[in-house]
Every structure is written in structure tokens, then in C-alpha cells.
N, C-alpha and C positions, 0 to 999 in steps of 0.2 A: 504494500500500500504506500501511497505517497506520504511524505512527511508533512504534517499539518501543524508543526510547532508555531509557524507564523501564519495564523489564520485570522482574518479580519472581518468583522461584521457578521451578517447572516443570522443574527439572534432571532429575528422573527421567523425566518424559515426553519431554523432548528426547533423552535418552540412548536410550530405547526406540525413538523414531522414527528416530533416526540409525542405529541398528543395523538396523532393518527396511529402511531405504533402502540403506545402504552395504554391509552385510555379507550380509543375507538376500536382497537384490536383489528386494524386493517390487515388483510392477507397479502395484498399486492399494492406497491406504491411505485410510481414512476416519477423520477426527477428529470425534467426536460429543459432543454435550452441549447443555444448555439455553442460552438466550441469556445473555450477560454473563459466561460462564465464561472467556472469553479464547481461544476457538478461533482467531479471526483473528490475534491477536497471536502465538500459538504458531506458526501456519503461517508468518508472516513471519519470526519469529526462526529457525525451522528453515531456511527458504530462504536466509537470510543466512549461516548456518553451513555450508550444504552447497553454495553456489553454485560454488565452485571445482572441484567434482567433476563438473560438468555442462557440456556444450557450450552449452546454452540453458536459461534459467530463465524460465518464463512464469507470472505470477500474475494471475488474473482474478477479479473479484467478479461473482457472478451476481445481485446486487441489480439490479432493473430489467432482468432478464436478456434478452439477445438470444435469438432463436430458435437452435436447434442449428446450423442451416446458416450463419447469420450469424457465430456464434462460431467455428465451424470454419474458415470462410474467413479470418477475422482471424488465427487462430493459424497456419494454413498460410502465409499471407502473411509472417508474422514469421519462422517457421522456415526459409522459403526465402530469407531475407534480402532481402525485397521483390522477389524475382524472379518469384514466382508468385501470381496472384490468380484462383482458380478461378471460372469463370463459371456453374457449376451450383449448383442448390439441392437436389440429391439428397443427403439426409443420409447414406445408406449409402455413396455414392461418395466423399463428403468424409471420412467416417470411414476408409475404406480408404486414401485419400491421406494422411491424418494418420498412420495406422499405419506407412506407409512411412517417414515422417520419424522416428517414434519408434523404428523399427528401425535406421535409418541413423545417427542421432545419439543421444547420451546426453542426454536432456531431462528436466527437472523441471517438470512442469505442475501448477499449483495452482489449484483452482477453489473459491473461497470462497463461503459462504452458499448451498450447494447446495440447501437447503430452499426457496429462492425458486422453483425449477422444479417443486416437488412440490405436490400438492393439499393445501389445508387441509381438516380435518375429513373426510378420506377414509381409506380403508385405508392404513395406514402404508407409505410408500415409493412410492406411486403418483404419476403425473405429471400436470401440467396439460395441457389440450388444446393440441396443436401443439408440446409440449415433450418428447414421448416419445422423441425422438432422443437425449436425454441418457442415457436408460437403455440404448439401443443402444450408445452410446459407452462407458459403463462396462463393459458386458458384453464388448465386444471388447477393451478394454484389459486386463481381468482374465483373459480366456481365451487371448489370443494372446501368444506369446513376443515380447518386444522388449527393448531396452536401457534403456528409460526408466522413470520413476516418475510416476504421477499421484496427487495427494493432494487430497482434497476435505474441506471442513469443512461440517458440517450439524447441524441440531437434531434430525434423525431419520435413521435408516439407510435408504438406498435399497434396494429389494428385491434388486437385482443384487449389492450388496455382501453382504447377508445370505445370499444363496445361495452366493457364491463364497469368502467369508472363512473362515479357519481358522488355528489356532495355528502350523502348519508350512506353510501354503499361501502363495502369492505375493500373496494379497489378505488384508489385515489391517484390523482396526477397533480404535481406541483410544477408550474411553469416558472423557471428561474429568470429573474430580471437582473440588471446590473447592480453593482454596489452603490450604496448611498454615498454622499460626499464625505461623511465622516470616516467611513471605512476606506474609501479611495485615498483620502489624505494619509492614512496610516500606511497604505501600500506604497505611496510615493515617498514617504519618510523612510521606509525600510530600504528604498533604493537610493537614499541620500538627497532627495528633492524636497525642498520646503516651498509650499505653494501659498501664494496670496489668495484670499477668498474668491476674488473675481476670476483669476486665472484657473483656480481649481474648478470652479463652476463650469467654465468654458471647456476645459479639458475633459471632465467627466461627461459633459453633454456630447462632445464630439464622439467619444468612444462608448457612449451609452452605459458607462460604468463597468465595461468588460474588464475584469482584473488582469487578464493576460495581455490584452491590448494596452492597458495602462502601464504595465511593467515594461513592455517592449518600447513604448513611447518614452518612458522615464529614462531608459538606457540612452536613447538618442538625445534627449534633453540634457542629460548630464554630460555625455561625451562630446556632443557637437555644439551645444548652446550654453555650456558652463552653468547648467541648472536653471537657466532663464526660460520659464514656460511661455512668457509673453512673446519672446523672440521666436520660439518654436511655433506657436500658434500663428504668428505673423506670416510664416512661410506657406501656411494653408496646404501643407502636404501631409494629409492625415493617414493615407494608405501607403505603406512602404514595407519592404522586407518581410518580417514575420507576420505583420498585420495583414498584408496582402495574401500570404499563404493561408492564414486563418479564415479569411473571407472566402477564398477560393475553395477550401475544403467544404465549407458550408454550402456554397453555391452549387458544387458538383453533386450534392445530394438532392437537389431540387429536380422535379419533373420538368419537361419541356415547357408546359403551360406555366408552372410556377416561375421558371426563369424569365418568361416573357413579362409576367406581372412584376417581377423584381426589377427588371431593366426599366420598365415604365415608371416604377416608383423612384428609381435612382435619377430619372430625368426630371420628374415632376417635383419631388421633394425640395431640391435646391431652388426651384422657381418659386415655390410657396414661401420658403424662408426669405427670399429676396423681397 
């Protein structure tokens, strides 16, 4: 898991998630948002704060994802305390076996970067070939009663979550927004940048409070502009190097129709601001 020693803000989001897990007994929760917003860090922080309430805590990244059967075998092996290693590759059978453990024990299972098993440039929430079993897993977890909670982080909502989630249902989705100015200020200070109030407001507005984008910008502000945010903002070059890569990754996940809408917005938004 990533190191969250330096974790800023997100108190309201943590409180919402803890309520959903601890009080509302949600079975399945999705933390959603574009890259760089801190979904992974939030999931790790949440796991740290809730770990004492569970018999088992499992955190897995789906970057370079294993097939559903491989991932399920590994988790079952862990939950059985290394006593069981299923020799089947039948995804449905493995899901059924996992559900037995989720009913027997109180488990917190976190699957990070869930978008890795979803198709790029396809209908939102659809799965890559041979990874459809992850959809079956989410459906069973959301529909069947058990003692555990499964949390995913993703850049887009899987269709199973979209179908099952609701404000008073045991499946919920949290759409993550950017950091507020107070948290953003602490991010900049950690990078050695001291911001005046007006400069901070403009910088956070430009990057919509995206913490990764702010860190990338802070590096350039420090190295190229001697820490002067106003000079950096005066160049009006908000998309560069790592920030461009971040936006490109998100853009490539859009369908053709969504890309047309996004390009239209990029043309219209600046005109509205003017």
C-alpha cells in the first residue's frame, strides 16, 4: 500500500465512508474520481482507521491485474490463513467460496485501481476480455447478505455498482472532488511553497484541487519560478509534462461520444469564463 504519512484533508469523506462501513453496514462501496485525486491514499487511510473493527483486512491493487480466478485464489488462501488453496479456475465456484468467508468472518476487502479491468474507450463500466468475472464478483457481493465490506477505487463506475447503489441501499458510491484550499495549502507547504491567499485560490481553481496536479505544478513553481505562484500563473501554461499525461490517461478512457462532448466543453468553457 502507498505511504499515507503525509495525508491532507478529506475529513468529511473519511467520516462519510466510516459511517457507511461501520454504522450502515454497506456491503459494497465505490470511491470514484479522475486520476490524481487521491482515491488510493483515501482507501489506505480508511483501512488504517477501520482495521481494528475487522477480522481480516485485504488491500489489493488491480494494476497489472491478475485474472479473476487468480485473484480469488490468492484472497481465499489468505482468508483461510494459508490452509486452503483452491485448485479450480471456475470463477463462479471461487466467488461462492469467497462469499462463505465473507459471511463467516468480518472482512474489509479493498480493490484499488478497478478501472484496470475495465475496457478503454468502450461503454462505461464494461470489462476487458477474460476479466468479466470481476463484474460477477461485484454483483454477488452487492446482492448477497454477508458480514463484510468490499471497497473499490476506480476512475469510472462499474455497471454493477451503478445498478445496485442507492442512498439507503447497502451499495454506495462516493464521487471524489478536489481538495479544499486549506488542504491544498498544506500540500504546497510540504513541497516548500508558501502561497498568498489570492494566489492559492487561483491555483486551486485552475487544477480543481487535484492533489497530484498541485504537486506537479508546485515542483515547477519552485524550480522555475523561485516559488512565485503569481509568476507561474502569469504564464497561463496550466497543462504540461505530468499534468498532460494525467489528463491524457483520463481522456483515453472516454467513449467516442464522451470525447466529442469533452472537446466541446474545452472550447466553450474558456469562452464562458471570458
